[in-house]
MOPAC internal coordinates of N, CA, C and O (Angstrom, degrees):
PM7 1SCF
backbone

  N    0.0000 0     0.00 0     0.00 0    0    0    0
  C    1.4451 1     0.00 0     0.00 0    1    0    0
  C    1.5236 1   108.71 1     0.00 0    2    1    0
  O    1.2310 1   120.77 1   -47.98 1    3    2    1
  N    1.2669 1   116.13 1   132.02 1    3    2    1
  C    1.4509 1   120.93 1  -176.54 1    5    3    2
  C    1.5246 1   110.85 1   -85.44 1    6    5    3
  O    1.2310 1   120.77 1   -38.35 1    7    6    5
  N    1.3157 1   116.14 1   141.65 1    7    6    5
  C    1.4558 1   120.53 1   176.43 1    9    7    6
  C    1.5145 1   111.72 1   -64.89 1   10    9    7
  O    1.2310 1   120.80 1   148.34 1   11   10    9
  N    1.3140 1   116.08 1   -31.66 1   11   10    9
  C    1.4672 1   120.43 1   179.62 1   13   11   10
  C    1.5305 1   110.95 1   -63.03 1   14   13   11
  O    1.2310 1   120.48 1   138.42 1   15   14   13
  N    1.3210 1   116.68 1   -41.58 1   15   14   13
  C    1.4618 1   120.43 1   179.60 1   17   15   14
  C    1.5185 1   112.59 1   -61.43 1   18   17   15
  O    1.2310 1   120.70 1   142.58 1   19   18   17
  N    1.3088 1   116.26 1   -37.42 1   19   18   17
  C    1.4707 1   121.05 1   178.81 1   21   19   18
  C    1.5222 1   109.62 1   -62.62 1   22   21   19
  O    1.2310 1   120.01 1   133.76 1   23   22   21
  N    1.3265 1   117.59 1   -46.24 1   23   22   21
  C    1.4612 1   121.44 1  -179.45 1   25   23   22
  C    1.5129 1   111.90 1   -66.75 1   26   25   23
  O    1.2310 1   120.14 1   143.24 1   27   26   25
  N    1.3229 1   117.34 1   -36.76 1   27   26   25
  C    1.4642 1   119.79 1   177.94 1   29   27   26
  C    1.5214 1   111.19 1   -64.21 1   30   29   27
  O    1.2310 1   120.15 1   138.74 1   31   30   29
  N    1.3310 1   117.32 1   -41.26 1   31   30   29
  C    1.4690 1   120.44 1   177.57 1   33   31   30
  C    1.5267 1   111.15 1   -67.22 1   34   33   31
  O    1.2310 1   120.37 1   140.89 1   35   34   33
  N    1.3179 1   116.90 1   -39.11 1   35   34   33
  C    1.4662 1   119.97 1   178.98 1   37   35   34
  C    1.5221 1   110.47 1   -64.91 1   38   37   35
  O    1.2310 1   120.33 1   137.16 1   39   38   37
  N    1.3076 1   116.98 1   -42.84 1   39   38   37
  C    1.4728 1   120.09 1   178.30 1   41   39   38
  C    1.5184 1   111.54 1   -63.67 1   42   41   39
  O    1.2310 1   120.58 1   141.34 1   43   42   41
  N    1.3239 1   116.50 1   -38.66 1   43   42   41
  C    1.4624 1   119.70 1   178.64 1   45   43   42
  C    1.5263 1   110.49 1   -62.56 1   46   45   43
  O    1.2310 1   120.31 1   139.09 1   47   46   45
  N    1.3316 1   117.02 1   -40.91 1   47   46   45
  C    1.4715 1   120.01 1   177.47 1   49   47   46
  C    1.5256 1   110.73 1   -65.26 1   50   49   47
  O    1.2310 1   120.33 1   138.29 1   51   50   49
  N    1.3158 1   116.97 1   -41.71 1   51   50   49
  C    1.4625 1   120.22 1  -178.92 1   53   51   50
  C    1.5237 1   112.06 1   -66.19 1   54   53   51
  O    1.2310 1   119.89 1   148.28 1   55   54   53
  N    1.3198 1   117.81 1   -31.72 1   55   54   53
  C    1.4623 1   120.49 1   177.86 1   57   55   54
  C    1.5259 1   111.50 1   -65.56 1   58   57   55
  O    1.2310 1   120.06 1   152.63 1   59   58   57
  N    1.3210 1   117.50 1   -27.37 1   59   58   57
  C    1.4656 1   120.93 1   179.31 1   61   59   58
  C    1.5242 1   112.66 1   -84.45 1   62   61   59
  O    1.2310 1   119.95 1   168.95 1   63   62   61
  N    1.3134 1   117.71 1   -11.05 1   63   62   61
  C    1.4634 1   120.85 1  -175.53 1   65   63   62
  C    1.5290 1   113.25 1   -61.09 1   66   65   63
  O    1.2310 1   118.42 1   135.36 1   67   66   65
  N    1.3441 1   120.62 1   -44.64 1   67   66   65
  C    1.4772 1   118.79 1  -179.84 1   69   67   66
  C    1.5249 1   113.28 1   -58.49 1   70   69   67
  O    1.2310 1   119.95 1   141.22 1   71   70   69
  N    1.3202 1   117.70 1   -38.78 1   71   70   69
  C    1.4639 1   119.97 1   178.73 1   73   71   70
  C    1.5302 1   110.61 1   -66.75 1   74   73   71
  O    1.2310 1   120.59 1   139.60 1   75   74   73
  N    1.3228 1   116.48 1   -40.40 1   75   74   73
  C    1.4648 1   119.88 1   178.72 1   77   75   74
  C    1.5281 1   110.15 1   -65.28 1   78   77   75
  O    1.2310 1   120.40 1   139.36 1   79   78   77
  N    1.3141 1   116.83 1   -40.64 1   79   78   77
  C    1.4653 1   120.25 1   178.77 1   81   79   78
  C    1.5193 1   110.66 1   -64.98 1   82   81   79
  O    1.2310 1   120.34 1   139.69 1   83   82   81
  N    1.3361 1   116.96 1   -40.31 1   83   82   81
  C    1.4595 1   120.27 1   178.72 1   85   83   82
  C    1.5272 1   110.89 1   -64.25 1   86   85   83
  O    1.2310 1   120.52 1   143.37 1   87   86   85
  N    1.3226 1   116.61 1   -36.63 1   87   86   85
  C    1.4637 1   120.52 1   179.78 1   89   87   86
  C    1.5239 1   111.66 1   -71.18 1   90   89   87
  O    1.2310 1   120.31 1   159.27 1   91   90   89
  N    1.3199 1   117.01 1   -20.73 1   91   90   89
  C    1.4682 1   121.33 1  -175.80 1   93   91   90
  C    1.5270 1   111.63 1  -116.86 1   94   93   91
  O    1.2310 1   120.27 1  -148.48 1   95   94   93
  N    1.2970 1   117.09 1    31.52 1   95   94   93
  C    1.4599 1   121.16 1  -176.56 1   97   95   94
  C    1.5140 1   114.38 1   -58.67 1   98   97   95
  O    1.2310 1   120.38 1   138.48 1   99   98   97
  N    1.3317 1   116.88 1   -41.52 1   99   98   97
  C    1.4686 1   119.63 1  -178.92 1  101   99   98
  C    1.5270 1   111.11 1   -64.49 1  102  101   99
  O    1.2310 1   120.60 1   136.25 1  103  102  101
  N    1.3271 1   116.46 1   -43.75 1  103  102  101
  C    1.4657 1   120.71 1  -179.83 1  105  103  102
  C    1.5263 1   110.77 1   -67.98 1  106  105  103
  O    1.2310 1   120.23 1   140.95 1  107  106  105
  N    1.3368 1   117.16 1   -39.05 1  107  106  105
  C    1.4641 1   120.43 1   178.46 1  109  107  106
  C    1.5256 1   110.72 1   -64.55 1  110  109  107
  O    1.2310 1   120.78 1   139.12 1  111  110  109
  N    1.3273 1   116.11 1   -40.88 1  111  110  109
  C    1.4657 1   119.99 1   179.11 1  113  111  110
  C    1.5301 1   110.91 1   -65.50 1  114  113  111
  O    1.2310 1   120.47 1   138.47 1  115  114  113
  N    1.3240 1   116.70 1   -41.53 1  115  114  113
  C    1.4694 1   120.18 1   179.47 1  117  115  114
  C    1.5271 1   110.78 1   -63.68 1  118  117  115
  O    1.2310 1   120.34 1   138.04 1  119  118  117
  N    1.3248 1   116.95 1   -41.96 1  119  118  117
  C    1.4651 1   120.54 1   178.43 1  121  119  118
  C    1.5295 1   110.13 1   -65.32 1  122  121  119
  O    1.2310 1   120.16 1   136.67 1  123  122  121
  N    1.3090 1   117.31 1   -43.33 1  123  122  121
  C    1.4653 1   120.85 1   178.37 1  125  123  122
  C    1.5214 1   112.42 1   -61.68 1  126  125  123
  O    1.2310 1   120.48 1   137.08 1  127  126  125
  N    1.3298 1   116.68 1   -42.92 1  127  126  125
  C    1.4674 1   120.00 1   177.61 1  129  127  126
  C    1.5212 1   111.11 1   -62.46 1  130  129  127
  O    1.2310 1   120.67 1   138.62 1  131  130  129
  N    1.3194 1   116.33 1   -41.38 1  131  130  129
  C    1.4653 1   120.51 1   179.84 1  133  131  130
  C    1.5243 1   111.12 1   -63.05 1  134  133  131
  O    1.2310 1   120.20 1   133.04 1  135  134  133
  N    1.3300 1   117.22 1   -46.96 1  135  134  133
  C    1.4577 1   120.91 1  -179.69 1  137  135  134
  C    1.5267 1   110.29 1   -64.19 1  138  137  135
  O    1.2310 1   120.19 1   137.47 1  139  138  137
  N    1.3278 1   117.24 1   -42.53 1  139  138  137
  C    1.4655 1   120.55 1   179.36 1  141  139  138
  C    1.5296 1   110.87 1   -62.60 1  142  141  139
  O    1.2310 1   120.52 1   137.13 1  143  142  141
  N    1.3243 1   116.62 1   -42.87 1  143  142  141
  C    1.4643 1   119.81 1   179.56 1  145  143  142
  C    1.5258 1   111.07 1   -66.70 1  146  145  143
  O    1.2310 1   120.35 1   139.61 1  147  146  145
  N    1.3240 1   116.94 1   -40.39 1  147  146  145
  C    1.4582 1   120.59 1  -179.25 1  149  147  146
  C    1.5257 1   111.62 1   -68.40 1  150  149  147
  O    1.2310 1   120.22 1   148.29 1  151  150  149
  N    1.3179 1   117.18 1   -31.71 1  151  150  149
  C    1.4630 1   120.99 1  -178.18 1  153  151  150
  C    1.5263 1   112.67 1   -87.80 1  154  153  151
  O    1.2310 1   119.95 1   167.07 1  155  154  153
  N    1.3146 1   117.70 1   -12.93 1  155  154  153
  C    1.4594 1   120.89 1  -175.22 1  157  155  154
  C    1.5261 1   113.33 1   -76.90 1  158  157  155
  O    1.2310 1   120.12 1   155.06 1  159  158  157
  N    1.2993 1   117.38 1   -24.94 1  159  158  157
  C    1.4577 1   120.52 1  -176.66 1  161  159  158
  C    1.5162 1   112.09 1   -77.30 1  162  161  159
  O    1.2310 1   120.87 1    -4.73 1  163  162  161
  N    1.3142 1   115.94 1   175.27 1  163  162  161
  C    1.4681 1   120.09 1  -179.31 1  165  163  162
  C    1.5320 1   113.17 1   -71.69 1  166  165  163
  O    1.2310 1   120.13 1   157.44 1  167  166  165
  N    1.3096 1   117.36 1   -22.56 1  167  166  165
  C    1.4571 1   120.34 1  -179.35 1  169  167  166
  C    1.5290 1   110.47 1   -79.28 1  170  169  167
  O    1.2310 1   121.15 1   -18.23 1  171  170  169
  N    1.3175 1   115.40 1   161.77 1  171  170  169
  C    1.4619 1   120.43 1   178.27 1  173  171  170
  C    1.5237 1   110.41 1   -70.86 1  174  173  171
  O    1.2310 1   121.24 1   -26.58 1  175  174  173
  N    1.3100 1   115.23 1   153.42 1  175  174  173
  C    1.4554 1   121.09 1   173.06 1  177  175  174
  C    1.5258 1   107.47 1   -69.60 1  178  177  175
  O    1.2310 1   120.59 1   -54.99 1  179  178  177
  N    1.3121 1   116.48 1   125.01 1  179  178  177
  C    1.4600 1   120.58 1  -175.41 1  181  179  178
  C    1.5227 1   111.00 1  -102.18 1  182  181  179
  O    1.2310 1   121.51 1   -33.27 1  183  182  181
  N    1.3086 1   114.71 1   146.73 1  183  182  181
  C    1.4572 1   121.31 1   177.46 1  185  183  182
  C    1.5317 1   109.57 1   -58.64 1  186  185  183
  O    1.2310 1   121.09 1   -38.68 1  187  186  185
  N    1.2957 1   115.53 1   141.32 1  187  186  185
  C    1.4622 1   123.72 1   178.52 1  189  187  186
  C    1.5240 1   113.31 1    67.31 1  190  189  187
  O    1.2310 1   119.76 1  -164.47 1  191  190  189
  N    1.3228 1   118.07 1    15.53 1  191  190  189
  C    1.4549 1   120.25 1   178.44 1  193  191  190
  C    1.5285 1   110.73 1   -64.52 1  194  193  191
  O    1.2310 1   120.24 1   148.19 1  195  194  193
  N    1.3231 1   117.15 1   -31.81 1  195  194  193
  C    1.4658 1   122.15 1  -178.27 1  197  195  194
  C    1.5223 1   110.85 1  -122.07 1  198  197  195
  O    1.2310 1   120.98 1  -143.93 1  199  198  197
  N    1.3080 1   115.73 1    36.07 1  199  198  197
  C    1.4630 1   120.72 1  -175.19 1  201  199  198
  C    1.5235 1   112.46 1   -61.61 1  202  201  199
  O    1.2310 1   119.95 1   137.80 1  203  202  201
  N    1.3076 1   117.70 1   -42.20 1  203  202  201
  C    1.4660 1   120.63 1  -179.11 1  205  203  202
  C    1.5307 1   111.03 1   -61.53 1  206  205  203
  O    1.2310 1   120.42 1   135.88 1  207  206  205
  N    1.3335 1   116.81 1   -44.12 1  207  206  205
  C    1.4579 1   121.12 1   179.48 1  209  207  206
  C    1.5276 1   111.31 1   -67.82 1  210  209  207
  O    1.2310 1   120.59 1   142.12 1  211  210  209
  N    1.3320 1   116.48 1   -37.88 1  211  210  209
  C    1.4618 1   120.08 1   178.25 1  213  211  210
  C    1.5241 1   110.83 1   -64.65 1  214  213  211
  O    1.2310 1   120.46 1   136.47 1  215  214  213
  N    1.3120 1   116.73 1   -43.53 1  215  214  213
  C    1.4714 1   119.98 1   179.59 1  217  215  214
  C    1.5250 1   111.31 1   -63.06 1  218  217  215
  O    1.2310 1   120.34 1   140.33 1  219  218  217
  N    1.3275 1   116.96 1   -39.67 1  219  218  217
  C    1.4655 1   119.87 1   177.68 1  221  219  218
  C    1.5260 1   110.41 1   -63.14 1  222  221  219
  O    1.2310 1   120.14 1   138.81 1  223  222  221
  N    1.3339 1   117.34 1   -41.19 1  223  222  221
  C    1.4618 1   121.16 1   178.47 1  225  223  222
  C    1.5230 1   110.70 1   -66.21 1  226  225  223
  O    1.2310 1   119.93 1   136.26 1  227  226  225
  N    1.3077 1   117.74 1   -43.74 1  227  226  225
  C    1.4633 1   121.61 1   179.70 1  229  227  226
  C    1.5263 1   111.17 1   -62.71 1  230  229  227
  O    1.2310 1   120.05 1   138.20 1  231  230  229
  N    1.3182 1   117.50 1   -41.80 1  231  230  229
  C    1.4650 1   120.84 1   178.05 1  233  231  230
  C    1.5265 1   111.06 1   -65.04 1  234  233  231
  O    1.2310 1   120.43 1   140.87 1  235  234  233
  N    1.3158 1   116.77 1   -39.13 1  235  234  233
  C    1.4579 1   120.22 1   177.93 1  237  235  234
  C    1.5276 1   110.42 1   -64.03 1  238  237  235
  O    1.2310 1   120.05 1   134.62 1  239  238  237
  N    1.3252 1   117.50 1   -45.38 1  239  238  237
  C    1.4711 1   120.72 1   176.70 1  241  239  238
  C    1.5198 1   110.62 1   -58.44 1  242  241  239
  O    1.2310 1   120.43 1   137.19 1  243  242  241
  N    1.3198 1   116.78 1   -42.81 1  243  242  241
  C    1.4589 1   120.64 1  -179.60 1  245  243  242
  C    1.5243 1   110.96 1   -60.56 1  246  245  243
  O    1.2310 1   120.40 1   138.31 1  247  246  245
  N    1.3257 1   116.83 1   -41.69 1  247  246  245
  C    1.4635 1   120.17 1   177.69 1  249  247  246
  C    1.5193 1   111.23 1   -68.38 1  250  249  247
  O    1.2310 1   120.31 1   142.68 1  251  250  249
  N    1.3328 1   117.01 1   -37.32 1  251  250  249
  C    1.4673 1   121.10 1  -176.37 1  253  251  250
  C    1.5215 1   112.43 1   -70.23 1  254  253  251
  O    1.2310 1   119.89 1   142.66 1  255  254  253
  N    1.3232 1   117.82 1   -37.34 1  255  254  253
  C    1.4680 1   119.84 1  -176.75 1  257  255  254
  C    1.5112 1   112.91 1   -92.68 1  258  257  255
  O    1.2310 1   120.02 1   163.72 1  259  258  257
  N    1.3209 1   117.56 1   -16.28 1  259  258  257
  C    1.4566 1   120.15 1   179.72 1  261  259  258
  C    1.5150 1   111.68 1    92.49 1  262  261  259
  O    1.2310 1   120.84 1    -9.51 1  263  262  261
  N    1.3078 1   116.00 1   170.49 1  263  262  261
  C    1.4628 1   120.96 1  -173.17 1  265  263  262
  C    1.5223 1   114.62 1   -70.66 1  266  265  263
  O    1.2310 1   119.17 1   158.19 1  267  266  265
  N    1.3206 1   119.18 1   -21.81 1  267  266  265
  C    1.4545 1   120.90 1  -176.43 1  269  267  266
  C    1.5222 1   113.54 1   -66.93 1  270  269  267
  O    1.2310 1   119.73 1   147.90 1  271  270  269
  N    1.3211 1   118.12 1   -32.10 1  271  270  269
  C    1.4635 1   120.35 1  -172.45 1  273  271  270
  C    1.5126 1   113.70 1  -100.95 1  274  273  271
  O    1.2310 1   119.31 1  -177.87 1  275  274  273
  N    1.2888 1   118.93 1     2.13 1  275  274  273
  C    1.4631 1   119.93 1  -176.96 1  277  275  274
  C    1.4974 1   112.03 1   -90.19 1  278  277  275
  O    1.2310 1   120.10 1   180.00 1  279  278  277

């Protein structure tokens, strides 16, 4: 397997990322708000604090890019 082929496939996936992000704007915004709110307080940001929002964003990305890239 050539190293060049790996980079070409990675670049192809990255080129599709802006479209996937645009398709999932609501979920990305909800996840960002959750992380910002969780990090704003005096306590530390805890693992899985925004798990529900992250899962919704991940599912949206999966639908946006199709089954091949998930």
